[in-house]
Structures are given as structure tokens and as C-alpha cells.
C-alpha positions as CSV (number, residue, x, y, z in Angstrom):
1,X,-8.4,25.2,19.3
2,X,-6.3,21.9,18.8
3,X,-5.5,19.6,22.0
4,X,-2.2,19.4,23.5
5,X,-1.3,15.4,22.8
6,X,2.0,15.1,24.7
7,X,0.0,14.1,27.9
8,X,-2.3,11.6,26.0
9,X,-1.8,8.0,24.9
10,X,-2.5,6.8,21.3
11,X,-3.5,3.3,20.2
12,X,-2.4,2.3,16.9
13,X,-3.8,-0.9,15.5
14,X,-2.2,-3.0,12.7
15,X,-4.6,-4.5,10.0
16,X,-5.9,-8.0,10.4
17,X,-4.4,-8.6,6.9
18,X,-0.8,-7.7,7.9
19,X,1.3,-8.7,10.8
20,X,4.6,-7.5,11.9
21,X,6.2,-11.1,10.8
22,X,4.6,-10.5,7.3
23,X,5.6,-7.0,7.0
24,X,9.2,-8.1,7.8
25,X,9.3,-10.7,5.1
26,X,7.9,-8.3,2.8
27,X,10.3,-5.6,3.4
28,X,7.9,-3.0,4.4
29,X,7.9,-3.1,8.2
30,X,10.1,-0.1,8.1
31,X,7.2,2.1,7.1
32,X,5.1,1.1,10.2
33,X,8.0,1.7,12.5
34,X,8.6,5.2,11.0
35,X,5.0,6.4,11.4
36,X,5.0,5.1,14.8
37,X,8.2,6.7,15.6
38,X,6.8,10.1,14.2
39,X,3.7,10.0,16.1
40,X,5.6,8.9,19.4
41,X,7.2,12.5,19.0
42,X,3.6,13.9,19.5
43,X,2.0,11.6,22.1
44,X,3.0,10.8,26.0
45,X,2.9,6.9,24.9
46,X,1.9,4.8,21.8
47,X,0.3,1.4,22.5
48,X,0.8,-0.8,19.2
49,X,-1.6,-3.8,18.5
50,X,-1.2,-6.5,16.1
51,X,-2.0,-10.1,15.7
52,X,1.7,-11.5,16.2
53,X,2.8,-13.9,18.6
54,X,6.0,-12.2,19.6
55,X,6.9,-8.9,20.9
56,X,8.4,-6.0,18.6
57,X,10.8,-3.8,20.3
58,X,10.4,-0.2,18.7
59,X,11.8,1.9,21.3
60,X,11.0,3.9,24.3
61,X,7.6,5.0,24.6
62,X,5.8,2.4,22.0
63,X,4.6,-0.7,23.8
64,X,3.7,-3.6,21.6
65,X,0.5,-5.9,22.5
66,X,0.0,-9.1,20.7
67,X,-1.9,-12.4,21.0
68,X,-0.3,-14.0,24.2
69,X,-0.3,-17.7,23.1
70,X,0.6,-19.5,19.6
71,X,-2.9,-20.8,17.8
72,X,-3.6,-21.7,14.4
73,X,-4.2,-19.1,11.8
74,X,-8.0,-19.0,12.3
75,X,-8.0,-18.7,15.9
76,X,-5.1,-16.0,15.6
77,X,-7.5,-13.8,13.5
78,X,-10.4,-14.5,15.9
79,X,-8.2,-13.6,18.8
80,X,-7.3,-10.5,17.3
81,X,-10.6,-9.4,16.4
82,X,-11.7,-9.7,19.9
83,X,-8.5,-9.0,21.7
84,X,-10.1,-5.8,23.7
85,X,-11.9,-8.7,26.1
86,X,-8.5,-9.9,27.1
87,X,-5.8,-7.2,26.4
88,X,-7.8,-4.3,28.5
89,X,-5.1,-1.5,29.4
90,X,-4.0,-0.2,26.0
91,X,-7.7,0.4,25.1
92,X,-8.5,1.7,28.6
93,X,-5.8,4.4,29.1
94,X,-5.5,5.8,25.4
95,X,-7.1,8.8,24.5
96,X,-8.0,7.8,21.0
97,X,-7.7,4.9,18.7
98,X,-6.2,5.1,15.2
99,X,-6.5,2.1,12.9
100,X,-4.0,1.7,10.0
101,X,-6.7,0.0,7.9
102,X,-10.3,-0.9,8.2
103,X,-9.5,-4.6,8.4
104,X,-8.0,-3.9,11.9
105,X,-11.0,-1.7,13.2
106,X,-13.3,-4.4,14.8
107,X,-11.3,-4.4,18.1
108,X,-11.7,-0.7,18.3
109,X,-15.3,-0.9,17.6
110,X,-15.5,-3.4,20.7
111,X,-13.4,-1.0,22.8
112,X,-15.4,1.8,22.0
113,X,-18.2,0.2,23.4
114,X,-16.6,-0.4,26.6
115,X,-14.6,2.9,27.1
116,X,-16.4,5.5,24.7
117,X,-13.0,6.6,22.8
118,X,-13.1,7.8,19.2
119,X,-12.0,5.8,16.2
120,X,-9.8,7.3,13.4
121,X,-9.6,4.6,10.4
122,X,-7.6,4.6,7.2
123,X,-9.2,3.2,4.3
124,X,-6.6,3.2,1.4
125,X,-8.0,0.2,-0.1
126,X,-11.6,-1.4,-0.3
127,X,-11.4,-4.8,2.1
128,X,-14.8,-6.1,0.6
129,X,-14.0,-5.3,-3.0
130,X,-10.9,-7.2,-2.8
131,X,-12.3,-10.2,-0.9
132,X,-15.1,-10.4,-3.6
133,X,-12.7,-10.8,-6.3
134,X,-9.9,-12.8,-4.5
135,X,-11.9,-15.0,-1.9
136,X,-14.8,-17.6,-1.5
137,X,-18.2,-16.1,-1.2
138,X,-18.8,-16.9,2.6
139,X,-15.4,-15.1,3.3
140,X,-16.6,-12.1,1.1
141,X,-19.9,-12.1,3.1
142,X,-18.0,-12.3,6.6
143,X,-15.7,-9.4,5.4
144,X,-18.2,-7.2,4.2
145,X,-19.9,-7.4,7.5
146,X,-16.9,-6.5,9.5
147,X,-16.0,-3.6,7.1
148,X,-19.6,-2.0,7.4
149,X,-19.7,-2.2,11.2
150,X,-16.2,-0.7,11.4
151,X,-16.8,2.1,9.0
152,X,-20.4,3.0,10.6
153,X,-18.6,2.8,14.1
154,X,-15.7,5.0,13.2
155,X,-15.8,8.8,13.9
156,X,-13.6,9.6,11.1
157,X,-12.5,8.0,8.0
158,X,-9.1,8.8,6.4
159,X,-9.6,7.9,2.6
160,X,-6.6,8.0,-0.2
161,X,-8.7,8.7,-3.3
162,X,-12.2,10.3,-4.0
163,X,-13.3,6.8,-5.5
164,X,-12.7,5.2,-2.0
165,X,-14.5,8.1,-0.5
166,X,-17.4,7.4,-2.7
167,X,-17.1,3.8,-1.9
168,X,-17.3,4.5,1.9
169,X,-20.7,6.3,1.3
170,X,-22.0,3.4,-0.8
171,X,-21.2,0.7,1.9
172,X,-22.8,2.8,5.1
173,X,-25.6,4.6,3.2
174,X,-25.1,7.4,5.9
175,X,-23.3,10.9,6.0
176,X,-19.7,10.1,7.7
177,X,-16.8,12.6,8.3
178,X,-14.1,11.7,5.9
179,X,-10.7,13.2,5.1
180,X,-8.9,12.8,1.9
181,X,-5.0,12.0,2.7
182,X,-2.4,10.1,0.4
183,X,-0.4,7.6,1.1
184,X,3.3,8.7,1.7
185,X,6.7,7.9,0.5
186,X,10.1,8.8,1.4
187,X,11.0,11.2,-1.2
188,X,14.6,11.2,-0.2
189,X,15.2,7.4,-0.6
190,X,12.9,7.1,-3.3
191,X,14.7,9.8,-5.7
192,X,15.8,9.7,-9.1
193,X,19.2,8.3,-10.1
194,X,21.8,10.6,-10.5
195,X,23.3,8.6,-13.4
196,X,21.1,7.6,-16.1
197,X,23.2,6.5,-18.8
198,X,22.9,4.3,-22.0
199,X,22.7,0.8,-21.1
200,X,22.7,-2.3,-23.6
201,X,19.6,-3.8,-21.9
202,X,16.5,-2.0,-20.8
203,X,15.2,-2.9,-17.3
204,X,11.4,-3.1,-16.9
205,X,10.3,-3.3,-13.2
206,X,7.0,-4.0,-11.6
207,X,6.2,-4.5,-7.8
208,X,3.4,-6.5,-6.1
209,X,2.1,-9.8,-4.8
210,X,2.3,-12.5,-7.3
211,X,-1.6,-12.7,-7.4
212,X,-4.1,-12.5,-10.3
213,X,-5.1,-8.9,-9.1
214,X,-1.4,-7.5,-10.2
215,X,-2.0,-9.3,-13.5
216,X,1.7,-9.9,-14.4
217,X,0.8,-12.2,-17.1
218,X,-0.3,-9.2,-19.2
219,X,3.3,-7.9,-18.9
220,X,4.7,-10.9,-20.3
221,X,2.1,-11.4,-23.0
222,X,2.8,-7.7,-24.1
223,X,6.6,-7.9,-24.0
224,X,6.1,-11.2,-26.3
225,X,4.4,-9.0,-29.1
226,X,7.1,-6.8,-29.5
227,X,9.7,-7.0,-32.4
228,X,12.4,-9.5,-31.5
229,X,15.2,-7.0,-31.7
230,X,13.5,-4.9,-28.9
231,X,12.3,-8.3,-26.9
232,X,15.9,-9.5,-26.8
233,X,17.2,-6.2,-25.0
234,X,14.5,-6.3,-22.2
235,X,15.1,-7.4,-18.6
236,X,11.7,-7.8,-16.7
237,X,12.2,-7.6,-12.9
238,X,9.1,-8.3,-10.7
239,X,9.6,-7.7,-6.9
240,X,7.1,-9.6,-4.9
241,X,5.9,-13.3,-3.7
242,X,3.0,-15.3,-4.2
243,X,1.5,-18.4,-5.6
244,X,1.5,-17.3,-9.1
245,X,5.6,-17.5,-9.5
246,X,5.9,-20.8,-11.1
247,X,3.2,-19.8,-13.6
248,X,4.9,-16.5,-14.3
249,X,8.5,-18.4,-14.6
250,X,6.6,-20.8,-17.1
251,X,5.3,-18.2,-19.2
252,X,8.6,-16.4,-19.5
253,X,10.4,-19.4,-20.6
254,X,7.8,-20.1,-23.1
255,X,7.9,-16.5,-24.7
256,X,11.9,-16.5,-24.3
257,X,12.0,-13.4,-22.0
258,X,14.4,-12.7,-19.4
259,X,12.4,-12.7,-16.2
260,X,13.9,-12.2,-12.5
261,X,11.7,-12.4,-9.7
262,X,12.9,-11.1,-6.3
263,X,11.2,-11.9,-3.0
264,X,11.3,-10.2,0.4
265,X,13.1,-7.1,-0.8
266,X,13.5,-4.4,2.0
267,X,12.1,-0.9,1.1
268,X,15.2,0.8,0.8
269,X,16.7,-2.0,-1.8
270,X,13.3,-1.6,-3.5
271,X,14.5,2.1,-3.9
272,X,17.9,1.3,-5.5
273,X,16.0,-1.4,-7.8
274,X,13.8,1.2,-8.9
275,X,16.5,3.9,-9.7
276,X,18.5,1.2,-11.6
277,X,15.4,0.5,-14.0
278,X,14.1,2.5,-17.1
279,X,10.4,1.7,-17.1
280,X,7.9,0.9,-14.4
281,X,4.5,-0.8,-15.3
282,X,1.5,-1.2,-13.1
283,X,-0.5,-4.0,-14.8
284,X,-3.3,-4.4,-11.9
285,X,-6.8,-5.2,-12.6
286,X,-8.1,-3.2,-9.5
287,X,-6.2,-1.0,-6.7
288,X,-6.7,1.3,-3.8
289,X,-4.2,4.1,-4.1
290,X,-1.0,1.9,-4.9
291,X,2.4,3.0,-3.0
292,X,4.5,1.3,-5.7
293,X,3.4,3.7,-8.2
294,X,3.9,6.5,-5.9
295,X,7.4,5.2,-5.0
296,X,8.2,4.7,-8.8
297,X,7.0,8.2,-9.7
298,X,9.3,9.5,-6.8
299,X,12.4,7.8,-8.4
300,X,11.6,9.7,-11.5
301,X,10.8,6.6,-13.6
302,X,8.3,6.9,-16.8
303,X,5.2,4.7,-15.8
304,X,2.8,2.7,-17.7
305,X,-0.4,1.7,-15.9
306,X,-3.7,0.4,-16.3
307,X,-6.5,3.0,-16.7
308,X,-8.4,1.8,-13.3
309,X,-9.5,3.7,-10.3
310,X,-6.7,4.4,-8.2
311,X,-3.9,4.2,-10.9
312,X,-5.8,6.8,-13.0
313,X,-6.2,9.2,-9.7
314,X,-2.1,9.1,-9.6
315,X,-1.3,9.5,-13.3
316,X,-2.3,12.3,-15.8
317,X,-2.1,10.5,-19.1
318,X,0.8,11.7,-21.4
319,X,2.1,14.1,-18.6
320,X,3.2,11.9,-15.5
321,X,2.7,8.6,-17.2
322,X,0.9,6.6,-20.0
323,X,-2.5,4.8,-19.1
324,X,-3.6,1.7,-20.9
325,X,-6.4,-0.5,-21.5
326,X,-6.1,-4.0,-19.6
327,X,-5.0,-5.2,-23.1
328,X,-1.8,-6.8,-24.2
329,X,-1.9,-5.0,-27.5
330,X,-2.4,-1.7,-25.9
331,X,0.5,-2.4,-23.5
332,X,3.0,-3.4,-26.2
333,X,2.0,-0.2,-28.3
334,X,2.8,2.1,-25.3
335,X,5.9,0.0,-24.4
336,X,7.2,0.3,-27.9
337,X,6.5,4.0,-27.9
338,X,8.5,4.5,-24.6
339,X,11.3,2.2,-25.4
340,X,11.7,4.1,-28.8
341,X,11.9,7.7,-27.6
342,X,14.3,8.5,-24.5
343,X,13.2,12.1,-24.5
344,X,9.7,11.0,-23.8
345,X,10.8,8.7,-21.0
346,X,12.9,11.7,-19.6
347,X,10.0,14.0,-19.8
348,X,7.3,11.8,-18.3
349,X,10.2,10.6,-15.2
350,X,10.8,14.5,-14.5
351,X,7.0,15.4,-14.3
352,X,6.4,12.2,-12.1
353,X,9.2,13.3,-9.6
354,X,8.0,16.8,-9.5
355,X,4.4,15.7,-8.8
356,X,5.4,13.0,-6.3
357,X,7.9,15.1,-4.2
358,X,5.1,17.9,-3.8
359,X,2.3,15.6,-2.8
360,X,3.4,12.4,-1.2
361,X,6.4,13.2,1.0
362,X,6.4,11.6,4.4
363,X,6.6,15.0,6.4
364,X,3.4,16.3,4.6
365,X,1.4,13.3,4.8
366,X,2.0,12.3,8.4
367,X,1.8,15.8,9.6
368,X,-1.9,15.7,7.9
369,X,-2.7,12.5,9.8
370,X,-1.4,14.0,13.0
371,X,-3.5,17.0,12.7
372,X,-6.6,14.9,12.0
373,X,-5.9,12.9,15.0
374,X,-5.3,15.9,17.3
375,X,-8.4,17.6,16.1
376,X,-10.7,14.7,17.2
377,X,-9.4,14.1,20.5
């Protein structure tokens, strides 16, 4: 029989790869706040842990604990990893620990040794896999160590795709309780535009950090291969920030492509920009379960995405989107096909919306997460 949770405290840990400050800068802090407020209705109190230096006031019944002194970035991460050694109360008085991503799990592992509480950790992208491709080898080794220890110590692992479930088993080499629960989106905010009228220009949109992983150069190269009449009608909008910004702007100027980059866009504003666009492209080289595709689907956009794990577990080719090889010629072909076929764009968009509304709603996903926590107290 499920436990009553209204008299139990929940500890909720933000990942080390994120912080309140960074999420606020990226415009996605609202997602975390909404999850915390949903869970607060179910628990006596929530203790929210992050690596920030300042307190976030989320509301009554949600208490934010953070690093008490300002230190350099390296020490900030180190203090976060070992924060149960100086932040005692939240870990001691909470009935269960929920970690939003495996990169934030090590503090819960230490606290579990001290207070014998259960850990539920979310695994919606592979920390070690991303590190292997994005960082130095010593950094990759350190991250692999923390990830393995964390996954082995967790009592329940929430994964978002079958590929990530297999990845967990590959890392820990033992049977571990895994639960498949998707990422969520607000299907009311991320909804189709009520007015999709003919426009002189076609807006292609993509969202993500401006890093090699997202591979935005692929989009620019593909647009450059299109006939000049089509190319002149395209407006490319990329939402994100990162060190590749100047390279992307140089390439766009070289190819004579109308490119706009927007940084720090609030989540609600992202929804409006998606609604005002015509085609969404995900050009990533690797992914977990990308929220941006889910949001674009929920907005009823036709989607072109690279045929990689994560993307191809969301998109059914020729039904809810078009899958492509990581190749500019293949992308150019699919893009030309979509741009010349309004009925196909409409069909793919409508199929995507129906699928997203059924599978990824906030209420559905958060109820599944709460149910998992409740069963394991």
C-alpha cells in the first residue's frame, strides 16, 4: 500500500551541471520551480539543494540550501559534492532523496551512508558519454567515477529512454531497479499557433547550447545547398548561447543566410517563438531525451531530426517527423521536401501535437514521478 507523504519531508537536489543562476540565465528555471511546487502539495516540506551562493525564495514549505560562501568554480563544485558534511539538517530530517540528474547524486550517496535514506535519481542523459565527447580525458575519468558510484548507490533510477536504460546496465553491470518516465512539457503553453497563414519568409528554428554537440553548422551548410530562390526566403532562428556563436555568425555571413541568435530566452517566450516558426530542426550528434524536440512537437511543428538515440525514440519517421543522417545533403533534401509541401508540414505537425499531448504532459509525467517516490519511501 502506498505511503502517506503529507507528513514526510522530501530532499530534492539540483544537478552539479546546473545551478539556479544558470537556469535563470537560460530561461528554464521555471521548469524546476514548477516541479518543486507540484511536489510540495504532496509532502510536508521540501529541502531544495543546489550549488548556488544565494538563496532562492520559491515559496512556503520549500527551503533552499546552498553553498554558504563564495568560492572559485572548482571549489564550488567540490563543496557541492561533499555538502552533507556541512549541511546536515536537510539530509537528516528528509524521508527520501530525489536527485534531478545523476550529476547531482554524489551528495545523496554520502548522506545515505550517514542516515540510511533511499535515493531516487533521474537519468535523462548520459553524463559520462557527454563528458567523453566534450571534455578532457581526466575530466571524463572523474565524471565516470562519480556517475558509476551514484548509479550503483541509487535505489531507483528513472530513465527517459530504453537506450538510457541499457546505458545504466552497461555502466553498473548489476541489476538495478529502473523506471521509464519521459521528460515533460507544458502542453498548454507549448501548443499550436491558432493562425498559421502564408508568409513571405519561412522561419526555421532550432534550440540548444552553441556547442559542437548541437551541430548547428550542419543546418547552415544544408541551407547553403538549397536553390537560391528557396534560400532567400529562409530565416534561421537559433535559441541558445555558447562559445560557437561567432563561428556560426561567420558561416551565416559567408553563405548569405539570414541568421538570428537569441540568448537567455524565457521558456514561455521559447513557446511563442516556436509557434511563430514553420519548421524545427534538431541537428545534434548525440542526445538524451531532448526536451526541445518535445516542445516543438507539442507546438505542432514539422520536425527534421538526426537519426540518433533519443531523437529516433521520439520521432516516427514520416509520421511525426523526418529523420536524417548527419549529412548536409540529406538535410537539404528533407528540408526542400518540407518547404515545397505545405500539406506534408501540416500533417507532420498535427501528428506530432497529438503524440506530445498524450505522452508528455506535465500532469502525467509528474504524477508518475511522485508515484515512484511514494512507492519507495
